[in-house]
N, CA, C and O atoms as CSV, one atom per row, in Angstrom:
chain,resi,resn,atom,element,x,y,z
A,1,MET,N,N,103.834,84.387,106.178
A,1,MET,CA,C,104.180,83.309,107.622
A,1,MET,C,C,104.932,82.673,107.289
A,1,MET,O,O,105.163,82.236,106.162
A,2,ASP,N,N,105.599,82.479,108.555
A,2,ASP,CA,C,106.983,81.227,108.548
A,2,ASP,C,C,105.826,80.236,108.990
A,2,ASP,O,O,104.738,80.450,109.524
A,3,LYS,N,N,106.503,78.987,108.541
A,3,LYS,CA,C,105.751,77.678,108.974
A,3,LYS,C,C,106.007,77.485,110.111
A,3,LYS,O,O,107.066,77.908,110.574
A,4,LEU,N,N,105.353,76.980,110.666
A,4,LEU,CA,C,105.263,76.396,111.845
A,4,LEU,C,C,105.960,74.685,112.053
A,4,LEU,O,O,106.741,74.191,112.866
A,5,ILE,N,N,105.312,74.232,111.029
A,5,ILE,CA,C,105.639,72.932,110.951
A,5,ILE,C,C,106.361,72.824,109.909
A,5,ILE,O,O,105.947,73.331,108.866
A,6,LYS,N,N,107.859,72.005,109.939
A,6,LYS,CA,C,108.444,71.643,108.918
A,6,LYS,C,C,108.878,70.539,108.575
A,6,LYS,O,O,108.622,69.586,109.312
A,7,ASN,N,N,109.692,70.315,107.316
A,7,ASN,CA,C,109.942,68.523,106.892
A,7,ASN,C,C,108.726,67.892,106.560
A,7,ASN,O,O,108.610,66.669,106.637
A,8,ILE,N,N,107.749,68.686,106.172
A,8,ILE,CA,C,106.791,67.726,106.008
A,8,ILE,C,C,105.342,68.337,104.568
A,8,ILE,O,O,104.565,69.288,104.656
A,9,GLU,N,N,105.488,67.419,103.531
A,9,GLU,CA,C,104.322,68.454,102.859
A,9,GLU,C,C,103.109,68.636,103.543
A,9,GLU,O,O,102.623,67.817,104.322
A,10,PHE,N,N,102.521,69.967,103.171
A,10,PHE,CA,C,101.039,70.260,103.618
A,10,PHE,C,C,99.923,70.035,103.067
A,10,PHE,O,O,100.041,69.266,102.113
A,11,SER,N,N,99.087,70.312,103.223
A,11,SER,CA,C,97.908,69.866,102.638
A,11,SER,C,C,98.077,68.217,101.959
A,11,SER,O,O,97.997,68.024,100.746
A,12,LYS,N,N,98.224,67.539,102.570
A,12,LYS,CA,C,98.600,66.195,101.417
A,12,LYS,C,C,98.620,65.040,102.885
A,12,LYS,O,O,99.283,65.205,103.909
A,13,VAL,N,N,97.580,63.764,102.541
A,13,VAL,CA,C,97.226,62.630,103.179
A,13,VAL,C,C,98.654,62.024,103.029
A,13,VAL,O,O,99.247,61.705,101.998
A,14,LEU,N,N,99.109,61.940,104.528
A,14,LEU,CA,C,100.889,60.769,104.503
A,14,LEU,C,C,100.532,60.400,105.545
A,14,LEU,O,O,99.764,60.781,106.429
A,15,ASN,N,N,101.831,58.792,105.160
A,15,ASN,CA,C,101.797,57.982,106.127
A,15,ASN,C,C,102.926,58.187,107.270
A,15,ASN,O,O,104.009,57.715,106.923
A,16,MET,N,N,102.921,58.690,108.356
A,16,MET,CA,C,103.814,58.775,109.680
A,16,MET,C,C,104.726,58.182,109.432
A,16,MET,O,O,105.748,58.826,109.196
A,17,GLU,N,N,104.769,56.889,109.378
A,17,GLU,CA,C,105.418,55.934,109.512
A,17,GLU,C,C,106.681,55.524,108.350
A,17,GLU,O,O,107.736,54.909,108.506
A,18,ASN,N,N,106.004,56.211,107.033
A,18,ASN,CA,C,107.028,56.062,106.063
A,18,ASN,C,C,107.840,57.278,106.320
A,18,ASN,O,O,108.986,57.190,105.878
A,19,LEU,N,N,107.514,58.513,106.986
A,19,LEU,CA,C,108.265,60.044,106.907
A,19,LEU,C,C,109.386,59.666,107.523
A,19,LEU,O,O,110.062,60.679,107.698
A,20,VAL,N,N,109.858,58.839,107.888
A,20,VAL,CA,C,111.400,58.558,108.319
A,20,VAL,C,C,112.049,57.077,108.365
A,20,VAL,O,O,111.624,56.372,109.281
A,21,SER,N,N,113.072,56.471,107.459
A,21,SER,CA,C,113.813,55.714,107.241
A,21,SER,C,C,114.785,55.084,107.925
A,21,SER,O,O,115.679,55.686,108.519
A,22,TYR,N,N,114.660,53.766,107.879
A,22,TYR,CA,C,115.927,53.144,109.037
A,22,TYR,C,C,117.309,52.905,108.445
A,22,TYR,O,O,117.554,52.398,107.351
A,23,GLN,N,N,118.132,53.335,109.313
A,23,GLN,CA,C,119.273,53.505,108.653
A,23,GLN,C,C,120.036,52.190,109.390
A,23,GLN,O,O,119.790,52.047,110.587
A,24,GLU,N,N,120.817,51.361,108.842
A,24,GLU,CA,C,121.944,50.663,109.526
A,24,GLU,C,C,122.458,51.335,110.426
A,24,GLU,O,O,122.621,52.539,110.224
A,25,GLY,N,N,122.788,50.848,111.457
A,25,GLY,CA,C,123.483,50.864,112.520
A,25,GLY,C,C,123.023,52.584,113.281
A,25,GLY,O,O,123.847,52.982,114.104
A,26,GLN,N,N,122.300,53.137,113.128
A,26,GLN,CA,C,121.918,53.782,113.170
A,26,GLN,C,C,120.731,54.811,114.031
A,26,GLN,O,O,119.774,54.143,114.423
A,27,VAL,N,N,120.655,56.149,114.341
A,27,VAL,CA,C,119.177,56.456,115.111
A,27,VAL,C,C,119.278,57.703,114.009
A,27,VAL,O,O,120.253,58.434,113.832
A,28,VAL,N,N,118.141,57.734,113.397
A,28,VAL,CA,C,117.528,58.953,112.498
A,28,VAL,C,C,116.278,60.005,112.817
A,28,VAL,O,O,115.071,59.881,113.028
A,29,SER,N,N,117.130,60.999,112.745
A,29,SER,CA,C,115.273,62.043,113.495
A,29,SER,C,C,115.226,62.873,112.145
A,29,SER,O,O,116.158,63.203,111.412
A,30,ARG,N,N,113.949,63.098,112.041
A,30,ARG,CA,C,113.225,64.578,111.623
A,30,ARG,C,C,112.475,65.163,112.097
A,30,ARG,O,O,111.313,64.944,112.440
A,31,THR,N,N,113.387,66.315,112.170
A,31,THR,CA,C,112.116,67.547,113.589
A,31,THR,C,C,111.408,67.774,112.332
A,31,THR,O,O,111.842,67.753,111.181
A,32,LEU,N,N,109.911,68.054,112.902
A,32,LEU,CA,C,108.937,68.541,112.189
A,32,LEU,C,C,108.494,70.184,112.719
A,32,LEU,O,O,108.089,71.167,112.098
A,33,ALA,N,N,108.799,69.923,114.194
A,33,ALA,CA,C,108.750,71.464,114.260
A,33,ALA,C,C,109.596,71.633,116.293
A,33,ALA,O,O,109.570,70.806,117.205
A,34,GLN,N,N,110.186,72.983,116.246
A,34,GLN,CA,C,110.504,73.114,117.416
A,34,GLN,C,C,110.517,74.435,117.920
A,34,GLN,O,O,111.129,75.435,117.544
A,35,GLY,N,N,109.775,74.254,118.784
A,35,GLY,CA,C,109.815,75.955,119.656
A,35,GLY,C,C,110.117,75.742,120.955
A,35,GLY,O,O,110.684,74.741,121.393
A,36,LYS,N,N,109.507,77.259,121.961
A,36,LYS,CA,C,110.134,76.928,122.994
A,36,LYS,C,C,108.706,76.413,123.910
A,36,LYS,O,O,108.969,76.123,125.077
A,37,ASN,N,N,107.649,76.313,123.614
A,37,ASN,CA,C,106.995,75.182,124.049
A,37,ASN,C,C,106.469,74.129,123.842
A,37,ASN,O,O,105.725,73.533,124.621
A,38,VAL,N,N,106.919,73.671,122.386
A,38,VAL,CA,C,106.169,71.929,121.898
A,38,VAL,C,C,107.527,71.892,120.835
A,38,VAL,O,O,107.973,72.857,120.215
A,39,SER,N,N,108.090,70.352,120.818
A,39,SER,CA,C,109.005,70.038,119.785
A,39,SER,C,C,108.012,68.958,119.646
A,39,SER,O,O,107.188,68.550,120.464
A,40,LEU,N,N,108.337,68.470,118.085
A,40,LEU,CA,C,107.659,67.090,117.217
A,40,LEU,C,C,108.920,66.705,116.393
A,40,LEU,O,O,109.533,67.400,115.583
A,41,THR,N,N,109.179,65.326,116.830
A,41,THR,CA,C,110.215,64.314,116.372
A,41,THR,C,C,110.158,62.924,115.713
A,41,THR,O,O,109.958,61.875,116.326
A,42,LEU,N,N,110.370,63.053,114.314
A,42,LEU,CA,C,110.126,61.578,114.055
A,42,LEU,C,C,111.535,60.769,114.348
A,42,LEU,O,O,112.580,61.354,114.063
A,43,PHE,N,N,111.586,59.614,114.835
A,43,PHE,CA,C,112.683,58.402,114.451
A,43,PHE,C,C,112.606,57.442,114.615
A,43,PHE,O,O,111.757,56.770,115.201
A,44,SER,N,N,113.867,57.109,113.907
A,44,SER,CA,C,113.609,55.438,113.892
A,44,SER,C,C,115.073,55.211,114.526
A,44,SER,O,O,115.937,56.072,114.691
A,45,PHE,N,N,115.137,53.849,114.838
A,45,PHE,CA,C,115.901,53.062,115.270
A,45,PHE,C,C,116.371,51.881,115.257
A,45,PHE,O,O,115.716,51.006,115.823
A,46,ASP,N,N,117.528,51.570,114.661
A,46,ASP,CA,C,118.065,50.178,114.369
A,46,ASP,C,C,118.133,49.581,115.594
A,46,ASP,O,O,118.348,50.100,116.689
A,47,LYS,N,N,117.872,48.110,115.222
A,47,LYS,CA,C,118.108,47.156,116.464
A,47,LYS,C,C,119.624,47.449,117.114
A,47,LYS,O,O,120.631,47.689,116.448
A,48,GLY,N,N,119.562,47.387,118.280
A,48,GLY,CA,C,120.408,47.490,119.430
A,48,GLY,C,C,121.064,48.969,119.432
A,48,GLY,O,O,122.180,49.227,119.884
A,49,GLU,N,N,119.924,50.149,118.683
A,49,GLU,CA,C,120.804,51.645,119.260
A,49,GLU,C,C,119.718,51.840,120.208
A,49,GLU,O,O,118.727,51.139,120.409
A,50,GLU,N,N,120.173,53.152,120.867
A,50,GLU,CA,C,120.023,53.067,121.999
A,50,GLU,C,C,120.163,54.989,122.212
A,50,GLU,O,O,120.778,55.594,121.334
A,51,ILE,N,N,119.465,55.907,123.579
A,51,ILE,CA,C,119.301,57.012,124.014
A,51,ILE,C,C,119.841,56.631,124.940
A,51,ILE,O,O,119.338,55.539,125.207
A,52,SER,N,N,120.907,56.967,125.918
A,52,SER,CA,C,120.976,56.591,126.932
A,52,SER,C,C,120.203,57.514,127.840
A,52,SER,O,O,119.419,58.323,127.345
A,53,SER,N,N,120.388,57.433,129.175
A,53,SER,CA,C,119.560,57.817,130.035
A,53,SER,C,C,119.759,58.920,130.528
A,53,SER,O,O,120.850,59.124,131.060
A,54,HIS,N,N,118.544,60.175,130.487
A,54,HIS,CA,C,118.251,61.398,130.278
A,54,HIS,C,C,117.415,61.902,130.596
A,54,HIS,O,O,116.264,61.494,130.438
A,55,SER,N,N,117.856,63.320,131.339
A,55,SER,CA,C,115.830,63.973,131.890
A,55,SER,C,C,115.772,65.146,130.580
A,55,SER,O,O,116.585,65.503,129.727
A,56,SER,N,N,114.782,65.408,130.820
A,56,SER,CA,C,114.180,66.719,129.623
A,56,SER,C,C,113.665,67.590,130.672
A,56,SER,O,O,113.592,67.367,131.880
A,57,GLY,N,N,113.264,68.789,129.897
A,57,GLY,CA,C,112.696,70.128,130.860
A,57,GLY,C,C,111.182,70.032,130.755
A,57,GLY,O,O,110.316,70.534,131.472
A,58,GLY,N,N,111.088,69.257,129.676
A,58,GLY,CA,C,109.184,69.285,129.244
A,58,GLY,C,C,108.867,67.550,129.341
A,58,GLY,O,O,109.677,66.627,129.251
A,59,ASP,N,N,107.858,67.518,129.489
A,59,ASP,CA,C,106.889,66.619,129.528
A,59,ASP,C,C,106.530,65.751,127.820
A,59,ASP,O,O,105.704,66.047,126.957
A,60,ALA,N,N,107.918,64.221,127.894
A,60,ALA,CA,C,107.840,63.652,126.385
A,60,ALA,C,C,106.880,62.462,126.343
A,60,ALA,O,O,106.773,61.447,127.032
A,61,LEU,N,N,106.259,62.921,125.349
A,61,LEU,CA,C,105.022,61.590,124.631
A,61,LEU,C,C,105.697,61.148,123.771
A,61,LEU,O,O,106.165,61.759,122.810
A,62,VAL,N,N,105.869,59.439,124.186
A,62,VAL,CA,C,106.051,58.754,122.638
A,62,VAL,C,C,105.510,58.047,122.344
A,62,VAL,O,O,105.076,57.231,123.158
A,63,TYR,N,N,105.231,57.962,121.013
A,63,TYR,CA,C,104.107,56.797,120.689
A,63,TYR,C,C,104.501,56.342,119.274
A,63,TYR,O,O,104.312,57.077,118.305
A,64,ILE,N,N,105.177,54.846,119.145
A,64,ILE,CA,C,105.254,53.652,118.666
A,64,ILE,C,C,104.673,53.576,117.080
A,64,ILE,O,O,103.572,53.116,116.776
A,65,LEU,N,N,105.513,54.048,116.283
A,65,LEU,CA,C,104.742,53.737,115.101
A,65,LEU,C,C,105.033,52.911,114.134
A,65,LEU,O,O,104.457,52.808,113.051
A,66,ASP,N,N,106.197,52.144,114.643
A,66,ASP,CA,C,106.432,50.848,114.151
A,66,ASP,C,C,107.278,49.829,115.032
A,66,ASP,O,O,107.673,50.577,115.927
A,67,GLY,N,N,107.678,48.844,115.252
A,67,GLY,CA,C,108.341,47.483,115.443
A,67,GLY,C,C,107.748,47.932,117.173
A,67,GLY,O,O,106.648,48.295,117.588
A,68,GLU,N,N,109.402,47.633,118.014
A,68,GLU,CA,C,108.781,47.672,119.261
A,68,GLU,C,C,109.871,48.401,120.000
A,68,GLU,O,O,110.923,48.598,119.391
A,69,ALA,N,N,109.711,48.948,121.603
A,69,ALA,CA,C,110.980,49.978,121.999
A,69,ALA,C,C,110.744,49.287,123.354
A,69,ALA,O,O,109.730,48.638,123.609
A,70,GLU,N,N,111.974,49.523,124.364
A,70,GLU,CA,C,112.247,49.554,125.613
A,70,GLU,C,C,112.492,51.028,126.065
A,70,GLU,O,O,113.329,51.752,125.526
A,71,ILE,N,N,111.776,51.370,126.990
A,71,ILE,CA,C,111.830,52.869,127.382
A,71,ILE,C,C,111.836,52.546,128.654
A,71,ILE,O,O,110.915,51.860,129.098
A,72,THR,N,N,112.933,53.007,129.518
A,72,THR,CA,C,113.145,52.746,130.897
A,72,THR,C,C,112.942,54.390,131.630
A,72,THR,O,O,113.889,55.167,131.505
A,73,ILE,N,N,111.873,54.785,132.268
A,73,ILE,CA,C,111.327,55.513,133.026
A,73,ILE,C,C,111.700,55.500,134.453
A,73,ILE,O,O,111.035,54.797,135.214
A,74,GLY,N,N,112.831,56.298,134.970
A,74,GLY,CA,C,113.026,56.063,136.514
A,74,GLY,C,C,113.281,54.578,136.885
A,74,GLY,O,O,112.823,54.314,137.997
A,75,GLY,N,N,113.747,53.772,136.404
A,75,GLY,CA,C,114.332,52.645,136.438
A,75,GLY,C,C,113.599,51.705,136.325
A,75,GLY,O,O,113.968,50.558,136.579
A,76,GLU,N,N,112.387,52.018,135.911
A,76,GLU,CA,C,110.990,51.589,135.289
A,76,GLU,C,C,111.263,50.745,134.115
A,76,GLU,O,O,112.313,51.141,133.609
A,77,VAL,N,N,110.829,49.872,133.544
A,77,VAL,CA,C,111.159,49.736,132.470
A,77,VAL,C,C,110.200,48.883,131.641
A,77,VAL,O,O,109.858,47.797,132.110
A,78,PHE,N,N,109.636,49.358,130.199
A,78,PHE,CA,C,108.910,49.369,129.291
A,78,PHE,C,C,108.854,48.958,128.259
A,78,PHE,O,O,109.391,49.670,127.410
A,79,ASN,N,N,108.094,47.416,127.676
A,79,ASN,CA,C,108.255,47.305,126.432
A,79,ASN,C,C,106.693,47.620,125.748
A,79,ASN,O,O,105.564,47.348,126.156
A,80,LEU,N,N,107.278,48.457,124.281
A,80,LEU,CA,C,105.985,49.371,123.875
A,80,LEU,C,C,106.009,48.478,122.035
A,80,LEU,O,O,106.924,48.118,121.295
A,81,LYS,N,N,104.606,48.438,121.950
A,81,LYS,CA,C,104.925,48.048,120.611
A,81,LYS,C,C,103.929,49.070,119.320
A,81,LYS,O,O,103.404,50.145,119.609
A,82,LYS,N,N,103.893,48.736,118.600
A,82,LYS,CA,C,103.466,49.670,117.219
A,82,LYS,C,C,101.795,49.949,117.848
A,82,LYS,O,O,101.078,49.043,118.273
A,83,GLY,N,N,101.509,51.022,117.801
A,83,GLY,CA,C,100.394,51.714,118.520
A,83,GLY,C,C,99.949,52.525,120.196
A,83,GLY,O,O,99.093,53.207,120.760
A,84,GLU,N,N,101.458,51.722,120.415
A,84,GLU,CA,C,101.140,52.309,121.859
A,84,GLU,C,C,101.848,53.216,122.431
A,84,GLU,O,O,103.019,53.339,122.071
A,85,THR,N,N,101.416,53.898,123.254
A,85,THR,CA,C,101.795,55.395,123.773
A,85,THR,C,C,102.607,55.215,125.546
A,85,THR,O,O,102.337,54.435,126.459
A,86,ILE,N,N,103.744,56.414,125.432
A,86,ILE,CA,C,103.894,56.749,127.078
A,86,ILE,C,C,104.154,57.877,127.125
A,86,ILE,O,O,104.425,58.478,126.086
A,87,VAL,N,N,104.151,58.497,128.331
A,87,VAL,CA,C,104.605,59.515,128.805
A,87,VAL,C,C,106.013,59.627,129.841
A,87,VAL,O,O,106.076,59.086,130.945
A,88,MET,N,N,107.125,60.465,129.208
A,88,MET,CA,C,107.598,60.462,130.065
A,88,MET,C,C,107.357,61.785,130.923
A,88,MET,O,O,106.777,62.698,130.336
A,89,PRO,N,N,107.658,61.946,131.966
A,89,PRO,CA,C,107.755,63.022,132.770
A,89,PRO,C,C,108.643,64.226,132.999
A,89,PRO,O,O,109.355,63.993,133.976
A,90,ALA,N,N,108.832,65.170,132.593
A,90,ALA,CA,C,109.843,65.803,132.790
A,90,ALA,C,C,110.987,65.342,134.271
A,90,ALA,O,O,110.760,64.649,135.262
A,91,GLY,N,N,112.182,66.065,133.842
A,91,GLY,CA,C,112.743,65.820,135.018
A,91,GLY,C,C,113.140,64.474,135.416
A,91,GLY,O,O,114.078,64.427,136.211
A,92,ILE,N,N,112.580,63.264,134.997
A,92,ILE,CA,C,112.661,61.880,135.518
A,92,ILE,C,C,113.774,61.764,134.285
A,92,ILE,O,O,113.811,62.410,133.237
A,93,PRO,N,N,114.539,60.875,134.695
A,93,PRO,CA,C,115.510,60.258,133.799
A,93,PRO,C,C,114.931,58.696,133.111
A,93,PRO,O,O,114.487,57.778,133.801
A,94,HIS,N,N,115.048,58.677,131.793
A,94,HIS,CA,C,114.454,57.914,130.612
A,94,HIS,C,C,115.405,57.685,130.015
A,94,HIS,O,O,116.265,58.557,129.894
A,95,ALA,N,N,115.593,56.126,129.314
A,95,ALA,CA,C,116.503,55.644,128.095
A,95,ALA,C,C,115.546,55.146,127.211
A,95,ALA,O,O,114.395,54.786,127.457
A,96,LEU,N,N,116.261,55.170,125.965
A,96,LEU,CA,C,115.540,53.957,124.735
A,96,LEU,C,C,116.304,53.261,124.360
A,96,LEU,O,O,117.473,53.548,124.102
A,97,LEU,N,N,115.612,51.869,124.229
A,97,LEU,CA,C,116.797,50.803,123.142
A,97,LEU,C,C,115.719,50.204,122.470
A,97,LEU,O,O,114.522,50.016,122.689
A,98,ALA,N,N,116.708,49.912,121.386
A,98,ALA,CA,C,116.169,48.802,120.459
A,98,ALA,C,C,116.134,47.691,120.242
A,98,ALA,O,O,116.749,47.377,119.223
A,99,ARG,N,N,115.507,46.636,120.947
A,99,ARG,CA,C,115.558,45.732,120.964
A,99,ARG,C,C,115.444,44.965,119.936
A,99,ARG,O,O,116.215,44.014,119.806
A,100,GLU,N,N,114.358,45.262,118.913
A,100,GLU,CA,C,114.021,45.363,117.710
A,100,GLU,C,C,114.100,46.810,117.006
A,100,GLU,O,O,113.984,47.789,117.743
A,101,ARG,N,N,114.298,47.016,115.554
A,101,ARG,CA,C,114.138,48.156,115.363
A,101,ARG,C,C,112.877,48.632,115.610
A,101,ARG,O,O,111.961,47.834,115.809
A,102,PHE,N,N,112.652,50.089,115.632
A,102,PHE,CA,C,111.474,50.833,115.576
A,102,PHE,C,C,111.551,52.386,115.644
A,102,PHE,O,O,112.374,53.213,116.037
A,103,LYS,N,N,110.312,52.399,115.077
A,103,LYS,CA,C,110.264,54.430,114.611
A,103,LYS,C,C,109.149,54.845,116.016
A,103,LYS,O,O,108.514,54.066,116.727
A,104,MET,N,N,109.205,56.101,116.057
A,104,MET,CA,C,108.461,56.573,117.097
A,104,MET,C,C,108.361,57.960,116.682
A,104,MET,O,O,109.175,58.457,115.904
A,105,LEU,N,N,107.142,58.757,117.303
A,105,LEU,CA,C,106.853,60.013,116.952
A,105,LEU,C,C,107.556,60.711,118.702
A,105,LEU,O,O,107.557,59.842,119.573
A,106,LEU,N,N,107.901,61.620,118.999
A,106,LEU,CA,C,108.184,62.096,120.146
A,106,LEU,C,C,107.800,63.892,120.292
A,106,LEU,O,O,108.349,64.860,119.768
A,107,VAL,N,N,106.905,63.820,121.012
A,107,VAL,CA,C,106.242,65.421,121.439
A,107,VAL,C,C,106.573,65.874,122.537
A,107,VAL,O,O,106.051,65.400,123.545
A,108,VAL,N,N,107.324,66.690,122.613
A,108,VAL,CA,C,108.179,67.375,124.140
A,108,VAL,C,C,107.152,68.544,124.279
A,108,VAL,O,O,106.921,69.237,123.289
A,109,VAL,N,N,106.463,68.815,125.586
A,109,VAL,CA,C,105.718,69.408,125.740
A,109,VAL,C,C,106.266,70.482,127.120
A,109,VAL,O,O,105.904,69.979,128.184
A,110,PHE,N,N,106.973,71.700,127.304
A,110,PHE,CA,C,107.540,72.321,127.577
A,110,PHE,C,C,106.654,73.573,128.428
A,110,PHE,O,O,105.664,74.008,127.839
A,111,ASN,N,N,107.062,74.281,130.087
A,111,ASN,CA,C,106.303,75.127,130.544
A,111,ASN,C,C,106.516,76.051,129.814
A,111,ASN,O,O,107.669,76.452,129.665
A,112,PRO,N,N,105.651,76.525,129.286
A,112,PRO,CA,C,105.758,77.913,129.038
A,112,PRO,C,C,106.101,79.294,130.045
A,112,PRO,O,O,106.134,80.423,129.555
């Protein structure tokens, strides 16, 4: 049977924050699952890095693992810190900016 979750050890306790590393001047991603109904991806953003405004076909939940992120959803700006989460609704433009470096888990759920 093919594994549905990848790029992570199974049956081992892990610290999710440590599964993606900061790289100077970069946004780094590590895909954990990618399917037609859901995707799980870890990201790290160096200070000043961003993902420009775009929209998604699914609802996107962001959970901040480290640092602080500025997230804009439909023109409204939110500042999130470690331990906080927000949902970016499907079809609504959103953007992410690292005023300081941060790590996040992104869970996108698509309508089957």
